[in-house]
N, C-alpha and C positions, 0 to 999 in steps of 0.2 A: 637511389637505391642503396646507397652504404647510411643514409640517415634509417632506413625504414628498416636494416639491420641492426641498426642499436636498438630500436627502440621495439625492437621484436622479442632482440635477445634480454633486455634487460627486464621487459617486462613480463617474461617468461620466468627467469632467476628470482623475482622479486613478488611474482606471484605466488611459485614452488614456498619459500619463506614464511608468503602471510598467508598458505594453505596452512602449515603448518603449527602456526601461532595461531589458526581458527579465527584469523581476521578476514572481512569478505577481499577481492582481490578488485574492487572500486577505487577502496584506501590502497593497495597495492600501486594501481598503476598512477593517482598520485604525488605517489612517492615518487614512483620511476622518473616521470616529469620534472619534480625538484632534483632527481640525482642529472637527468641527462642533460637539462637546459642550460640555458646561455647565465644563470645565477647561479650553477649547481657547477659541475663537474668541467659544464662546457662542451661537451661530448656534441652536443648538437647546435649551434649557432643561427640559424636559418630559419626562424622562426613561421619565413612565409609561405612553406613548403606547407610544413606540419600544420599550421593552421586550415590550408585549402584542404587535406586531408580529413581530420578535426570536423569542418563542415560539415563535407560529405558521412562524414558521422555521425552528426546532430540530424542530416536531413532520415536518416536510415533510423537513428531513434528512436526518435518523435515519428515515421509513420509505423514503427511496431508497436508505440506505444499507441497507435492511433487503435491498429489492430486490434489491440489488447479491449478497447471499447468497444461500446457500437450504441449508436441513436437512442434503443428501446432502452440501454443501460441508461444512458444519460436523461431519459424522459421517468424514469423508475427514480433514480435519485436526482428532481428534478427540486425538488421543495428544499432538502438539502442540503442541498447545492445552491442555491440559489440563495436560501438563508445565514447559514454554516459560508459557504466559501466568501459572499459580498462584504458580510461582517468582519469575516480574518484578513480577509487584504485590504479593504476599508479603513479600520480600526491600525491592522501592521504601522498603513502607508502614511496615516497622518501622526502616528505615533513618533514613526518613527525621523517626516519632517518635520515635526515639532522641537524634537532631539538634537537633528542641525542644526535648527537656527538658533538654537540657545548657545552653540560651536561655533557661531557665527560664520555661519555657513549663506548661499543666499535660496533663494525660493525656488528657482531653479532644479539647484545642486539638489538640495533637499530633498522636493518633492521624489526626484528620480533617483536619488536614493532606495527612499521611501520604496520606490516600486520593485528594483532590487531583492529586497529585505523580502520583501512581503512574500518571492517567491517561495516555492520547497521543491526538493531534487523526488519527481514521478518517477526517475529509472531505479533512482538507489531505495525508494520506500517499496516499490513493489518491488524488486529482485528481492529483496531482505525479507520482505512478507512471506514469499513464498517460496524461498529456503528455509524460512521457517515453519513454512504451513499455516501459515494464520491468514491469510490473506479473506480470507468467508468470516474474520471475526470482529464483532460490532466496531472496536477498536482503528482496523484498520478499512471497513466501508465507512467509518467519521472520517478517518484521514483521507479515503481516497476521493471521498464527494467533495473535500474541500480541496483537494489537488485536480482535477477537472474543473474546478470553476477558472484553479488560482491559472492552469493551460490556455487557458480559452481569455483569458484577460489579456494576454499577449497579445490580445487581439487591438484592442484601445491601445494599449501599453505604447506599442510601435508607432499607430497616428499618434499620437502628441508630442512624441518626442519630436517634433517640427517646432509644436508652437511653444516648449520649454526653452528649447536653443532662439528664440525668434525669426524662424525664419520662415515661418505663415504666421498673417498675420488677417489674413484675410480668412472672412467664414466662407466667404465659394470654394477656397483650395481646401478646409475645413470640411466643407458638405461634399466635396468630392472625392476626398479620402476616405468618409465613411459611408458611401455612397457604391466604391470600388469594393471595398473591405465587405459589406452585404451583398454586392452583385454575384462577391465571388464566394461564400459560404451557400449562400441561397443555386449556385449555380454548382455545387457541391452536393447540395441534397439531393436536388432533380437526377446528375447523375447514378447517385447512392440507390437510386429509387430506382429509375426507365433504362438508363443507361446501359452501368457497367454489369449487371447481372446478367444480360444478354450478350457483352462483349465474351466475359467471362465464362458462359457456358459454349458461346460460338469457338473458344479455344479449348476450351476441357475437352471437349467432341474429338477435337484432334488427336488427343493422348500423347501429348508428343510434353516434355516435361521443359523442355529448353523454353518454348514457345510460352507455356505457362510462364515460366520465370519471367524470361524478356517483358512481359504483355505487364506483370506485378510493377519492374521493375521501369517500365514507360512511363507506368502513370501515375507513382512516387514523382520521379523526374520532373516528368510533366506538368504535375500540382507544385511544386515545389518553384520550377521558372516558371511559371504563372502568375502564384504569390508574388516572387520576388519584381517582378514586370509590374506590379503593382505598389509598389511600396511597403509589401508587409517582408516579412523575415519565410528565407528557403522550410527554415525547419514547420517556421507555420503552417505552411503550404502539404509539405508532407504530414505533417499532425493530420488535419485536416482528411486527405487524403487515404488515408490510415482507418478513420471512422468510418468514411465513404465505403469500405470494402468491407471492414466490419461487421456489417449485415446482411453480404454476400453468405452463399453455402459456400465459398468456395476460400472464407477467411482463414480458417484453421492451416488449408495445406498453403496459403500465400503466408502467413505468418511462418512456418516449420520452412519455408524456404529461404527465406527473408535471413528467418538467424546468423547463421552462419556468417552473412557476412555483416550484417547488424554487430557481433560480437567481435569481430578485426576491426569498425570500423569507430565502435564502443570506449572500443580501452584504447582507439590512437586520440579519441574527443580528450577522455582525462584524462591523458598523456598530456598533453597540451595544452586542458588545462594548471596540471603542477608546473609546469613550464611556462607561466608564466607567470609565477610565483616567486619573488625577490629572497629566498633566506634573508638576507643581507637587513632587511627590512625587520626580522626578527630576532636578529642580536642588537640591532641599534636603536630599535624603541620597541622591548617585548611587553612593556606595560601597555603601552594606545591596544600592541595588536591582541592582548591578551583580555582589556578592556574592550573592545569592537566582538570578541567573539562571545565574551561572555555573555556580552552585554543582549545581541541576537539571540543568541540563545534563551536566555531569561525571558527577553519581550516578545518571544514567537512563539512559547511554553505558555506564558501568563493569558498571553489574548486569547490563543487557541483555547486552552481550556475555559477562559471565560464563558466562550463564544458556545463553546459544544453542551456546557452547563445551563444555560442564559436557555439556553436549545431542546434541552430536556434528560439531555446524558446526563449519565450519576456519575461521578464523582471520578471514578476505578479509572469508566471510559475515556472522558476527556480529559482527564492529565493522561496517560497512555498515548492519545493519538496525539495529545500537544507536542509531546516528547519526541512522535516518529517524525513530527514535520518542523524540526522545532534549528535545519540547515537551510540554507542559500541554492536554489535547484540551479538545474541546465538550463535552464528558460532564462534567469540569469545573467549567463555569459552572453547570450544573444543578444538579449537586451543592451549588456554591457557593452557587445562591438559596437552596435549602432549609438550606442551616445557619445564614446569616442570619437563617428565621426562625425556628428553634430556639436564637440566641444564639451561637453556636457559635462565633464568630469575629470576634471586635472589628476597628471600622476600621480601625485603622495596617495590621493584617496580609489584610485583605482588601487592599487595597488594592497591598499588597506584590508578595500572590499573582495579583493583577490585573495589575499592571507583570510577572512572569514568565510570565504565561500571553501577553500581549499578545511580548513580544520572545521568548521562546520559538518561539512561531507563527509570527513573520517572520522570524526567523532559521534554522528549518526550510530552507530551497527553498537557504540558501547551504548549509545541513548533509549536506544529501544530494549537492548538485554536487560537493564537496571531499572524500565520505565513500571514495571508491575509490580516492582519494591515497593518505587518512589508514590505511585498513584494512592497503593494502599496504607502506605506512610500517611503523604494530606489529607484521605479521606477519614480516618480513625484521627482526625482533630480537627475536621469540622461537626458542622452542626448536626446531628442525629438525621432530624426533618430533609437533610438535602443528599442523605444518602439512595433514596432511591429516583431523584432524578427528578427535574421538576414537573411532570406530565404525572407523578405518584402511584401506587399499586391501583390496579382494578381488583377490587376486594372480590371475593368467591359467595356464592349464594351458602348461609349457613348450613344446608342442609348437604351440600355439598363437601364444604369445610371440615364438617363434624363425621365424616365417612371415615370406616374404620377398615385398619388392614389393604389401603388402596398404593396404588401402582406411583408415586413422585416422579416426571417425568420433568429433566432440567434437558430444556430446549430443544424448538419446535422445529428443523428442522427437516429435511428426509428420515435421517432412521427416527427423530422421534413421530413424525406424522408417522409412519410405517406403525412401530410400533400402538401409538394412542391408535388407531386403526383394526390392528387387531385385537387390544385389548376391550374396546368397544361388541367388537362381533361376540370374543365370550362372556360379555356385560362381566367384566372385571375393572372397579373405579378403576379411577384415574384422577389426577391433579399435574397438571400442565405450567409450568412458569416459564416465561418466554420477555423475552428483552425489545423483538420489534412490538411497537405496540401499535403498529398499525393491521399486522398478523393477530394478529389480541385481538383489536376490533371484529376483523371478518371472525375469525374462530369461534369467538364468542356470541357472536349473532346466526350461529347455527348450531348453539349448543353445545359445542365443545367445551368445558370444566378446565378453561386455560384461564391464567390472571397475569396480570403485570410485572414484571419488576427482576429486581441482580440477587441473582440466587446464589452471588457471594457475600451475601451479609446473612449473617442467621435470619433475623427479624422477616426475611422472607420465607425463610426456609421454614419459621415457626409458625407462617401468617394459615404455609399452603400446606401445614396440618403433617409434618416431617416425623413428629413427634407419633403419630398414631398412623404410621403406613408403613407393610408389611418392605417395600424392598425402593430403593430410589435407583435412576437410568439417569446418567450424565450424561448428556448426547450432544454435547457443545465442542464446537473447533477450538478453541482461546486454551490453549493450554494449563496456565497460572491462574487463570476463572477454575478450571476444571482440578485443581489442586483447593485453590479454596473450598468450594464447596463439599469436597471430600472430606477436608477440616471439620467444617462445621456440623456436616451431617454427624458423623461419627460424635462430635461433640456433645449433640442434643441429643444423640439416642446411638447410644455404643453397641443395642443387639438388632440393627436394623440392619438389612443386604445390599450393599453400594455394588451398583453395576455401570464402571464408567466405559465406554467408547471412549476410542483412543486414535490415533491415525501410526506413531509409530509403535517397534518392541521395545524400545530404548526406555519410552515412557513408562513400562511394566512395573520395573520396579522401585523407583520413586513411588509412583499409585496404590503401590502394593505394601511397602512400608507408613506411609500416611493413614493406613486403613481402608483400603478399597477392598470389599469381599473377594470381586471378579475383575476383571480386565481382559476389554476384546480391542485388541489389537489391528486395525483395519491393514495393516502389512502384513502380520503372519495372516489374518483370516485367508486373505486376496492368495497367496500363496498354497494352503490348503484346495482351494475352492478351484485352482487352477489344473493342483496335481489329482480333486481327484475327476474334474472334467476328464481329463487325458485316458486316466484308467476306462471311465467307460468308453471312450473311444475303441480301447480293446477289448468290451464285451467282459470285462471283469465281472464275479458276483457282487452284486451290490453293497452283500453286507459284508464282502473284504475289503471294497472300498472303506465304509464306514471303521472299519475296528486299524487298518491303515489309518485314515485322518485323525481318530480318537489316538493312536501314539502317539502320530507327528505333532498333536496336539501336546501330547502328555508326555514332551518330548519337549518341544519350544517352550511351554509355560513354568516349565515342572522347578527351573534355579529361579522364578519368583517367589513358588507358592511356599506357602509358609503357615501354620497350624497361629491365629492368633488367640488367646485366651478369652474366652466369655464371649467371644463373636460369633456368631451365628443368624443365618437366616430367617 
């Protein structure tokens, strides 16, 4: 109890400090572990109890990550997941192993180190993308496809460890392990389709919240236990259990009930990671640690960017996704713990890899923040024919491209699709620019005037006829890309009317400063719509409601509005 009190007190204090510094709480938890651990202030010396709690934290962490995925989502991402994921993991593993061999390490350690370095942090990337409102951006979706494959790779990696350690020599033992893992996954899939929905339906019918929570916790822990019994990790079983429940109608409720527990144990996990880090290593061998950290970031960035570009992504998206995945992940600690049990890693290298993991995790927020600028700088120095991605640009029929006074829609998500539908009904010409090649093919087959391309490039906007458009509507989720589109659009045609959809009110000011004609922040418009609906329930006249909504909009936007000479619709 005293250890927990110390941990939570430090975690709260450090988290408050990091919040004031606008740094993620995950970094604060890592710093807490470094301070409290035996290599820091020595406030906690018995790591055994903390590691036991941390293992439970990993179980809940991976269970909730599984809940946020779904089998349908995995199927939808299957092409990019299998191609990009396998290339990224395979290339990182092989190159890391070769570098380790160059420095005189054994093949068993070299391959094991390659496995550790190849995995990135799903927890940190998803959390930061969610906090920044960038989960739906092309770069985040690219990173997500690779992350899912990495997480699934933990299954064969765990099975290979005894072979690397020389403990399993017979093909029969390996075949038995593979069949056990395949049987476990097959059983999980059967449960997801035929058993769990019925069980949860019966539980939900009781209308007892505690019964629902206990059922979810039971299934999570049972899956983790079953996974460990067949030689896999507890965390892997929990991850698969989360995926199983994610396809049920009760996935969101399960996630909501588990999240408070996840946050508590998740913090303990990252604190325990910090405790493993020996600060003396940095003092005694700072250049070695710095070299390992820099090597991991550069290696993973170059490999991931090259893989994404080879599969058709633009340099901007590829580099942004690569910097997002440039850290060592939480599954690496699960794998490292198993490697220590098999004597695959010596204490000095164990500490160096822990240092690299802690440092790269801590640097991830900064890498994600600078990613758009770095990506733009690199893209500007690449040959122009690379800018559109390997897939290239789907050309527009000449008649459509030559239209005058049309609406140019950037992004064909929910907002762009609805706008296009209304414009079509009103017989107003429009052209859509979209980055999803499958969407472009499908919509072109239906007769939609849509082209494939990255609208952050002036050439794509010119190709879509921006210089002849009356209105440009930017309806994408990527804030950095939105600003880039506005800058290029205003440069191409200073008189065009630019309407931008954004998530938050705080983004309105910078967008207006770049030359946007109108900004529609979803955050503010949601508040206006809530006000209108409440007033309708009190049977106020519709004209009064409209007047109040206009007053609220005017009061909310006036600080951002300003006349710009020479700009008109």
